[in-house]
C-alpha positions as CSV (number, residue, x, y, z in Angstrom):
1,M,119.2,158.9,-223.6
2,A,116.3,156.6,-223.5
3,A,112.8,157.9,-224.1
4,V,110.7,157.3,-220.9
5,S,107.3,158.2,-219.8
6,T,106.5,160.9,-217.2
7,T,105.3,160.4,-213.7
8,T,104.5,162.9,-211.1
9,A,107.1,162.9,-208.2
10,P,105.6,162.6,-204.8
11,D,106.0,165.3,-202.2
12,S,109.3,164.7,-200.4
13,N,107.3,164.2,-197.1
14,S,104.9,161.5,-198.4
15,S,106.6,158.3,-199.1
16,S,103.3,156.4,-198.9
17,T,102.1,158.2,-202.0
18,A,105.1,157.5,-204.2
19,S,103.9,156.7,-207.7
20,V,105.3,153.7,-209.5
21,A,102.9,153.7,-212.4
22,G,105.6,154.4,-215.0
23,S,109.2,155.4,-215.6
24,V,110.7,158.7,-214.4
25,S,111.1,161.5,-217.0
26,F,114.5,163.0,-217.5
27,A,113.1,166.4,-216.4
28,E,111.8,165.0,-213.2
29,A,115.1,163.2,-212.5
30,L,116.9,166.5,-213.2
31,R,114.8,168.3,-210.5
32,V,115.5,165.5,-207.9
33,W,119.2,165.4,-208.6
34,T,119.4,169.1,-208.3
35,R,117.6,168.9,-204.9
36,I,119.9,166.1,-203.7
37,G,123.0,168.1,-204.8
38,W,122.0,171.2,-202.7
39,L,121.1,169.1,-199.7
40,S,124.0,166.7,-199.7
41,F,125.6,167.8,-196.4
42,G,127.3,165.6,-193.8
43,G,130.0,163.7,-195.8
44,P,129.4,160.3,-197.3
45,A,127.3,159.0,-194.4
46,G,124.9,161.9,-194.6
47,Q,124.8,161.9,-198.4
48,I,124.2,158.2,-198.7
49,A,121.4,158.6,-196.1
50,L,119.9,161.4,-198.1
51,M,119.9,159.4,-201.4
52,H,118.5,156.4,-199.6
53,R,115.7,158.5,-198.1
54,E,114.9,160.2,-201.4
55,L,115.3,157.4,-203.9
56,V,114.5,154.2,-202.0
57,E,112.0,155.2,-199.3
58,Q,110.1,158.2,-200.6
59,R,110.2,158.0,-204.4
60,R,110.7,154.2,-204.7
61,W,112.9,154.6,-207.8
62,I,115.3,151.8,-206.8
63,S,115.1,148.9,-204.5
64,E,117.1,148.3,-201.3
65,S,119.1,145.5,-202.9
66,R,120.0,147.4,-206.0
67,F,120.9,150.5,-204.0
68,L,123.2,148.5,-201.7
69,H,124.7,146.6,-204.7
70,A,125.6,149.8,-206.3
71,L,126.9,151.3,-203.1
72,N,129.1,148.3,-202.5
73,Y,130.8,148.7,-205.9
74,C,131.3,152.4,-205.3
75,M,132.9,151.6,-201.9
76,L,135.5,149.6,-203.6
77,L,136.6,152.5,-205.9
78,P,139.0,155.3,-205.3
79,G,137.2,158.7,-205.0
80,P,134.0,160.0,-203.5
81,E,131.6,157.0,-203.1
82,A,128.5,159.1,-202.7
83,Q,129.0,161.0,-205.9
84,Q,129.8,157.7,-207.7
85,L,126.6,156.2,-206.3
86,A,124.5,159.1,-207.7
87,T,126.2,158.6,-211.1
88,Y,125.5,154.9,-211.0
89,I,121.8,155.3,-210.2
90,G,121.5,158.1,-212.7
91,W,123.1,155.9,-215.4
92,L,120.8,153.0,-214.6
93,M,117.7,155.2,-215.1
94,H,118.7,157.4,-218.0
95,R,121.9,156.0,-219.6
96,T,125.0,158.0,-220.0
97,W,123.4,161.4,-219.9
98,G,121.5,160.4,-216.7
99,G,124.8,159.5,-215.1
100,I,126.5,162.7,-216.2
101,V,123.7,164.8,-214.9
102,A,123.3,163.0,-211.6
103,G,127.1,163.0,-210.9
104,A,127.6,166.6,-212.0
105,L,124.7,168.0,-210.0
106,F,125.9,166.2,-207.0
107,V,129.2,168.2,-207.2
108,I,128.2,171.6,-208.7
109,P,126.6,173.1,-205.6
110,G,129.7,172.1,-203.5
111,V,132.0,173.6,-206.2
112,L,130.2,176.9,-206.1
113,A,130.0,177.0,-202.3
114,M,133.6,176.0,-201.8
115,L,134.7,178.6,-204.4
116,L,132.9,181.3,-202.4
117,L,134.2,180.1,-199.1
118,S,137.8,179.9,-200.4
119,W,137.6,183.4,-201.6
120,L,136.2,184.6,-198.2
121,Y,138.9,182.6,-196.4
122,V,141.7,184.3,-198.4
123,R,140.1,187.7,-198.3
124,Y,139.3,187.7,-194.6
125,S,142.0,185.3,-193.3
126,G,140.0,182.6,-191.7
127,V,136.6,181.0,-191.1
128,A,135.5,182.6,-187.8
129,A,132.7,184.6,-189.4
130,M,131.1,181.4,-190.6
131,T,130.9,179.8,-187.1
132,V,127.4,181.0,-186.4
133,V,125.9,179.3,-189.5
134,F,128.0,176.2,-189.1
135,F,127.0,175.6,-185.5
136,G,123.4,174.8,-186.4
137,L,124.3,173.1,-189.6
138,K,126.6,170.6,-187.9
139,A,123.9,169.7,-185.4
140,A,121.5,168.8,-188.3
141,V,124.2,166.9,-190.1
142,L,124.9,164.8,-187.0
143,A,121.2,163.8,-186.9
144,I,121.2,162.9,-190.6
145,V,124.3,160.7,-190.1
146,V,122.9,158.9,-187.1
147,S,119.6,158.2,-188.8
148,A,121.6,156.8,-191.7
149,V,123.3,154.3,-189.4
150,L,119.9,153.1,-188.0
151,R,118.2,152.8,-191.4
152,I,120.9,151.1,-193.3
153,G,121.9,149.0,-190.4
154,S,118.4,147.7,-189.8
155,R,118.2,146.5,-193.4
156,A,121.7,145.2,-193.9
157,L,122.4,143.4,-190.6
158,K,119.9,140.6,-190.8
159,N,121.8,138.0,-188.8
160,S,124.6,137.6,-186.2
161,F,127.2,137.0,-188.9
162,M,126.6,140.4,-190.5
163,V,126.4,142.1,-187.1
164,G,129.9,140.6,-186.4
165,I,131.3,141.9,-189.6
166,A,129.9,145.4,-188.9
167,A,131.3,145.3,-185.3
168,A,134.7,144.1,-186.5
169,A,134.8,146.9,-189.1
170,F,133.9,149.5,-186.6
171,V,136.6,148.4,-184.0
172,T,139.4,148.1,-186.6
173,I,138.8,151.6,-187.9
174,W,137.8,153.3,-184.7
175,A,140.4,151.8,-182.3
176,F,143.2,150.6,-184.6
177,H,142.8,153.1,-187.5
178,V,143.1,150.3,-190.1
179,P,143.0,151.8,-193.6
180,F,139.5,151.7,-195.0
181,P,140.5,149.8,-198.2
182,L,141.9,147.0,-196.1
183,V,138.6,146.8,-194.0
184,V,136.5,146.6,-197.2
185,L,138.8,144.0,-198.8
186,G,138.8,141.9,-195.7
187,A,135.0,141.9,-195.5
188,A,134.8,141.0,-199.2
189,L,137.2,138.1,-198.8
190,I,135.3,136.8,-195.7
191,G,132.0,137.0,-197.6
192,F,133.4,135.3,-200.7
193,F,135.0,132.3,-198.9
194,A,132.0,132.0,-196.6
195,S,129.5,132.3,-199.5
196,K,127.6,129.1,-198.7
197,Y,126.9,130.2,-195.1
198,V,126.1,133.8,-196.1
199,S,123.7,132.8,-198.9
200,S,121.8,130.4,-196.7
201,N,121.5,132.6,-193.7
202,S,120.9,136.1,-195.0
203,H,117.5,136.0,-196.6
204,G,116.3,139.5,-197.3
205,S,119.8,140.9,-196.8
206,A,121.8,143.0,-199.2
207,S,122.6,139.9,-201.2
208,E,119.0,139.4,-202.3
209,V,118.8,140.3,-206.0
210,A,115.3,139.5,-207.1
211,D,113.7,142.3,-209.0
212,D,111.0,144.1,-207.0
213,G,108.1,145.4,-209.2
214,E,107.3,148.2,-206.7
215,Y,110.5,150.0,-207.6
216,I,110.9,151.7,-211.0
217,V,114.5,150.7,-211.9
218,D,113.8,147.1,-210.9
219,R,110.6,147.0,-213.0
220,M,112.5,148.6,-215.9
221,H,115.0,145.7,-215.7
222,A,112.3,143.1,-215.5
223,E,110.6,144.5,-218.6
224,G,113.9,144.6,-220.5
225,H,114.4,148.4,-220.6
226,L,117.9,148.3,-219.2
227,S,119.8,147.1,-222.3
228,H,122.5,149.6,-221.7
229,A,123.4,147.7,-218.5
230,Q,124.7,144.8,-220.5
231,P,128.5,144.7,-220.9
232,S,130.0,145.6,-224.2
233,T,133.7,145.5,-225.1
234,R,133.2,148.1,-227.9
235,R,131.4,150.5,-225.5
236,A,134.1,149.9,-222.8
237,V,136.8,150.9,-225.2
238,V,135.0,154.1,-226.3
239,V,134.2,155.1,-222.7
240,T,137.8,154.6,-221.6
241,I,139.3,156.6,-224.5
242,T,136.7,159.4,-224.2
243,C,137.0,159.8,-220.5
244,I,140.8,159.7,-220.4
245,A,141.0,162.3,-223.2
246,L,138.5,164.6,-221.4
247,W,140.4,164.0,-218.1
248,L,143.8,165.0,-219.4
249,A,143.0,167.7,-222.0
250,P,142.7,170.7,-219.6
251,V,146.0,169.8,-218.0
252,A,147.7,169.5,-221.4
253,A,146.2,172.8,-222.5
254,V,147.5,174.6,-219.4
255,A,150.9,173.1,-219.9
256,V,151.0,174.5,-223.5
257,W,149.8,177.9,-222.3
258,L,151.9,178.4,-219.1
259,G,154.6,175.8,-219.3
260,S,155.0,172.4,-217.6
261,Q,156.4,173.9,-214.4
262,H,153.5,176.2,-213.6
263,V,151.6,175.5,-210.4
264,L,148.4,174.8,-212.3
265,V,150.0,172.0,-214.3
266,K,151.5,170.6,-211.1
267,E,148.1,170.7,-209.5
268,G,146.5,168.9,-212.5
269,V,149.2,166.2,-212.4
270,M,149.1,165.7,-208.6
271,F,145.4,165.6,-208.2
272,S,145.0,163.3,-211.2
273,Q,147.3,160.9,-209.4
274,T,145.3,161.4,-206.2
275,A,142.1,160.5,-207.9
276,V,143.3,157.0,-208.7
277,V,145.5,156.0,-205.7
278,T,143.5,157.3,-202.7
279,F,140.9,154.9,-201.2
280,G,138.9,155.5,-198.1
281,G,137.3,158.8,-198.7
282,A,138.2,162.4,-197.8
283,Y,140.1,161.6,-194.6
284,A,142.4,159.2,-196.4
285,V,142.9,161.8,-199.1
286,L,143.6,164.5,-196.5
287,A,146.6,162.6,-195.1
288,Y,147.9,161.9,-198.6
289,V,147.5,165.5,-199.9
290,A,148.8,167.0,-196.6
291,Q,152.0,165.0,-197.0
292,R,152.6,166.3,-200.5
293,A,151.0,169.7,-200.6
294,V,152.2,170.8,-197.1
295,E,155.4,169.0,-196.4
296,H,156.9,168.5,-199.9
297,L,155.6,171.3,-202.1
298,Q,154.9,173.8,-199.2
299,W,151.8,175.1,-200.9
300,L,149.9,175.4,-197.6
301,Q,150.5,175.6,-193.8
302,P,149.4,172.5,-191.7
303,G,146.5,174.3,-190.0
304,E,145.1,175.4,-193.4
305,M,144.5,171.8,-194.3
306,I,142.2,171.4,-191.3
307,D,140.5,174.7,-192.1
308,G,139.8,173.3,-195.6
309,L,138.3,170.1,-194.3
310,A,136.1,172.1,-191.9
311,L,134.8,174.1,-194.9
312,A,134.2,170.9,-196.9
313,E,132.3,169.3,-194.0
314,T,129.8,172.2,-193.9
315,T,129.1,172.6,-197.6
316,P,127.0,170.4,-199.9
317,G,128.9,167.8,-201.8
318,P,131.6,165.3,-201.1
319,L,134.2,166.0,-198.4
320,I,136.8,165.5,-201.1
321,M,136.0,169.1,-202.1
322,V,138.8,170.0,-199.6
323,L,141.1,169.4,-202.6
324,Q,139.5,172.3,-204.4
325,F,140.4,174.5,-201.4
326,V,144.0,173.3,-201.7
327,G,144.0,174.0,-205.4
328,F,142.6,177.5,-204.8
329,L,145.2,178.5,-202.2
330,A,148.2,177.0,-204.0
331,A,147.4,178.8,-207.3
332,Y,146.7,182.1,-205.4
333,R,150.1,182.0,-203.8
334,F,152.1,180.9,-206.9
335,A,150.0,182.7,-209.6
336,E,152.7,184.3,-211.7
337,P,152.3,185.4,-214.5
338,L,148.5,185.4,-213.8
339,N,146.4,187.6,-211.5
340,P,146.2,185.8,-208.2
341,W,142.4,185.7,-208.1
342,V,142.3,184.4,-211.7
343,A,144.9,181.8,-211.0
344,A,143.1,180.7,-207.8
345,T,139.8,180.3,-209.6
346,L,141.4,178.3,-212.4
347,G,143.3,176.2,-209.9
348,A,140.1,175.4,-208.0
349,L,138.2,174.4,-211.2
350,L,141.1,172.4,-212.6
351,T,141.5,170.5,-209.4
352,T,137.8,169.7,-209.3
353,W,137.8,168.5,-212.9
354,V,140.7,166.1,-212.5
355,T,139.4,164.9,-209.1
356,F,135.9,164.0,-210.2
357,L,136.1,163.0,-213.9
358,P,137.7,159.6,-213.1
359,S,134.6,158.8,-211.1
360,F,132.5,158.9,-214.3
361,L,135.1,156.6,-216.0
362,F,134.9,154.1,-213.1
363,I,131.1,154.0,-213.2
364,F,130.5,154.0,-217.0
365,L,133.2,151.4,-217.4
366,G,132.5,149.1,-214.5
367,A,128.8,149.4,-213.7
368,P,127.6,147.2,-216.6
369,Y,129.8,144.4,-215.4
370,M,128.6,144.8,-211.9
371,E,125.0,144.6,-213.1
372,S,125.7,141.5,-215.0
373,L,127.1,139.8,-211.9
374,R,124.2,140.7,-209.5
375,R,123.2,137.0,-209.4
376,H,126.7,135.6,-208.8
377,R,126.4,133.9,-205.4
378,G,130.1,134.4,-204.4
379,L,130.1,138.0,-205.4
380,N,126.8,138.8,-203.7
381,A,128.0,137.1,-200.5
382,A,131.2,139.3,-200.7
383,L,129.2,142.4,-201.3
384,S,126.8,141.6,-198.5
385,C,129.7,141.5,-196.1
386,V,131.0,144.8,-197.6
387,T,127.6,146.3,-196.9
388,A,127.9,145.1,-193.3
389,A,131.4,146.6,-193.0
390,V,130.1,149.9,-194.4
391,V,127.6,150.1,-191.6
392,G,130.5,149.9,-189.2
393,V,132.4,152.5,-191.2
394,I,129.4,154.9,-191.1
395,L,129.0,154.2,-187.3
396,N,132.7,155.3,-187.0
397,L,132.0,158.4,-188.9
398,S,129.0,159.1,-186.8
399,I,130.9,158.9,-183.6
400,W,133.8,161.0,-185.0
401,F,131.3,163.6,-186.2
402,A,129.4,163.6,-182.9
403,I,132.6,164.0,-180.8
404,H,133.7,167.0,-182.9
405,T,130.2,168.5,-183.0
406,L,129.2,168.2,-179.4
407,F,132.5,168.9,-177.6
408,G,134.8,171.8,-177.7
409,R,138.1,169.8,-177.3
410,V,139.1,166.3,-178.2
411,H,142.4,164.6,-177.5
412,R,143.9,161.3,-178.6
413,I,145.0,158.5,-176.2
414,D,147.5,155.9,-177.2
415,A,146.9,152.6,-175.6
416,G,149.3,150.1,-177.1
417,P,148.2,149.5,-180.7
418,M,145.0,151.4,-180.1
419,Q,144.5,155.2,-180.7
420,L,141.3,156.6,-179.3
421,D,139.8,160.1,-179.8
422,V,138.4,161.0,-176.4
423,P,136.4,164.2,-175.8
424,E,136.9,166.4,-172.8
425,W,133.5,166.1,-171.1
426,A,133.8,169.5,-169.5
427,T,133.7,171.1,-173.0
428,I,130.3,169.6,-174.0
429,E,128.0,172.1,-175.7
430,P,124.5,171.5,-174.4
431,G,122.9,173.6,-177.1
432,A,124.5,171.4,-179.8
433,V,123.2,168.3,-178.0
434,L,119.6,169.5,-177.8
435,L,119.6,170.8,-181.3
436,S,120.9,167.5,-182.7
437,L,118.4,165.6,-180.7
438,A,115.6,167.8,-181.9
439,A,116.7,167.4,-185.5
440,F,116.9,163.6,-185.1
441,I,113.3,163.5,-183.7
442,A,112.1,165.7,-186.5
443,L,113.7,163.4,-189.2
444,T,112.8,160.0,-187.7
445,R,109.5,160.5,-185.8
446,Y,107.8,163.4,-187.7
447,K,109.4,162.7,-191.1
448,L,110.1,166.4,-191.8
449,S,111.7,167.4,-195.0
450,M,115.5,167.6,-194.9
451,V,115.2,171.2,-196.2
452,W,113.2,172.3,-193.2
453,V,115.4,170.5,-190.7
454,L,118.5,172.1,-192.0
455,L,117.0,175.5,-192.2
456,G,115.5,175.2,-188.7
457,C,118.8,174.1,-187.2
458,V,120.6,177.0,-188.9
459,L,118.1,179.6,-187.6
460,V,117.8,178.2,-184.1
461,G,121.5,177.4,-183.8
462,G,122.4,180.8,-184.9
463,A,120.1,182.5,-182.4
464,Y,121.5,180.3,-179.6
465,W,125.0,181.1,-180.6
466,W,124.5,184.8,-180.5
467,V,122.7,184.7,-177.1
468,R,125.3,182.4,-175.5
469,F,128.6,183.8,-177.0
470,A,127.9,187.3,-178.4
């Protein structure tokens, strides 16, 4: 961990007073990553929006171009891109320990929340008692996601070419349900082969890589303080061996303890495979896991997978936390010879470990090479198009989230090759609409802290729910 000088973090509401006089102390970064971890609601769109707001706009720790460059790389990886982005930025600022702390603190609040909710789900057979809290929380999350589309889109879509890429990405995912990895790959290939056009017509876009002295990480790079961001074959080998050993050790230990056929071992193996073969975020993971855990292994009932996703959507942390829910239920039901609650807890924690540890491997191994290629014209053109495609993806998530937040019922229409999720307008919930609109205004016009917006929506939404439905 590099020795760095201390600066005073600005108040989260005062971006104009952000201090850039020196580097960020590890203790200060620890506080900020803890804050982000507990506020990271809303899936990848909301989480990316939160980090952009905290790290780029308010604290000015990292510039727009570096933030998007890191995000583009994380979008190409299997696993939770928002958690990987936090790990990447933490690693840039404070080396390996910075990445470990940023990535872990992004996950730990969600682990604790999901563990509690899983226990309540099994104990009380459902999630109905949580509806009141979730009503207001979802309205706030919708506002966060929509503001993310506007902020990132305004910066990434600097010309008609990029707007076209974003529009094409949105249509292919929203209407035709093209897998996310294919959308990203297609955007990258278009950008790479059109690199001359993109580089000459996207000044100020995501492909811009000049260091900006107003931002701490960029100034550290300009002053030569990011030596750990240089590729090293020896370091790559050490990182790979260490991460793989840490990744597989708990699974091997459980196999020795309980035998290779125990459900905990099967969970460790299955979710280790899931961590490296599933691209496209939690929704792609859900389809993959549902096929194996519900249809083949019969660990869960089909409706329980949807319940798990609902819990993951309303807790801090990545949506892929739904896998922890699956691990909890499966181990609870096939616990022998362990106590069901002990087995369930171990299953949840083991699932989380093998799901997230590969993300640290991908960042610590690949990030130095991505940093060294920041000025490669073809790569930057490709990543600029990936950024534009990501705007389309986030817009799709925004619409999906809005439909399921503001309407009571949604059905799917098949129109040839298109499959459209259409809400039933008679089921619109006016309270959710007004609450989401108020949260959006509070965030964008009055720049209120995320904490106050979330808390206000929970309190107002809960009161509205009791008056309307109690």
